[in-house]
C-alpha positions as CSV (number, residue, x, y, z in Angstrom):
1,R,31.8,75.5,-35.5
2,Q,30.6,79.0,-36.2
3,P,26.8,79.3,-36.0
4,F,27.1,83.0,-37.1
5,G,28.7,81.9,-40.4
6,A,26.0,79.2,-40.9
7,T,23.3,81.8,-40.2
8,I,24.8,84.2,-42.8
9,T,24.9,81.3,-45.3
10,I,21.3,80.4,-44.7
11,L,20.2,84.1,-45.0
12,A,22.2,84.5,-48.2
13,L,20.5,81.4,-49.7
14,L,17.0,82.7,-48.7
15,A,17.8,86.2,-50.0
16,G,18.9,84.7,-53.3
17,K,15.8,82.6,-53.6
18,W,13.5,85.6,-52.9
19,V,15.5,87.8,-55.3
20,T,14.9,85.3,-58.0
21,I,11.2,85.0,-57.3
22,V,10.7,88.8,-57.1
23,A,12.8,89.4,-60.2
24,A,10.8,86.7,-62.2
25,W,7.5,88.2,-60.9
26,W,8.5,91.7,-61.8
27,W,9.7,90.6,-65.3
28,W,6.4,88.8,-66.1
29,S,4.3,91.6,-64.7
30,N,6.1,94.3,-66.7
31,Y,6.7,92.4,-69.9
32,P,3.6,90.1,-70.4
33,Y,3.7,90.4,-74.2
34,N,7.2,89.1,-74.9
35,F,5.9,85.6,-75.8
């Protein structure tokens, strides 16, 4: 039982989710005429 490891895992998942959201928003904001 290592709560520190669990915390790191949760933070990693949240960070990955935010990276995906930010990357998608940046892509659509900067390349709105691709489609």
